[in-house]
N, C-alpha and C positions, 0 to 999 in steps of 0.2 A: 208743092209748086208754087213759085216765087210771084209775087202780084205784078204784072209789068206795067200797070197804070202809076205804080209807087215813084214817087220822085225823090231824087238824091237830096239829102239836105244841103242847104247853103249856110256857111258860116260867116258872120260879119263881124269886125272888128272895128269899132268908130270912136271917136270922141265929139261930145257934146260943145265944147269950148277948147280954144287952141292950146291953153294949158291946163286941162281938166282931166277927170279921171277917165279911164278907158273902159268901155262896155264892150261885151260880146254877145251876140244874139244870134241863135239859130233858127232858121226858117224851113219849114217842112215841106211846106205844099206851094212853093214858089220858085223860080228860075231867077238867074242871075241878072238876066235883063230886066226884070220888073224892079229889082233893087236899084241899078245903075240908072236906069232911065230918067233923065232931067225934064222931060216934058209931062211927068205926070202931075196931075192936081193933088192928089192925097199920096204922096209916096210912103212907102214902108218904113224908110229912115228920112227924115226930114232934110232938105237940100242945105240947110246953114250947118250940118253935121259934118265932120270931116270923118271919111272913111278911110282907114288906114290899111286894112285887108280884107279880102273877100276868098274864100277857099269853098271849094265844092267836095262835099265827101264828109264822112264822119270823121276821119282821121284828123281833120284840120282842127275841129275843136280842141282836142288835147295838145296839139301841137301849139296853138295859140293860147291857151290858159298857161302854159308852160313859160312860153316867151314872155308874155305881159304880165306874169305874177297874177293871174285871177284864180278865183277859188273855183 
């Protein structure tokens, strides 16, 4: 029987600088709204980072790794 309280992973691709390295991070116990929210005092991804893409689900991790040529 599946766990009904388990949340779907959120995959975020971001840059720390305009011409910098691309990072991929997977959040397992959070929602997309918590990542995007600009009013949070301690955001999961700092406000000065550029978020390139956000995907909900495990399939986006492989897609983004292939698209941005990450490990």
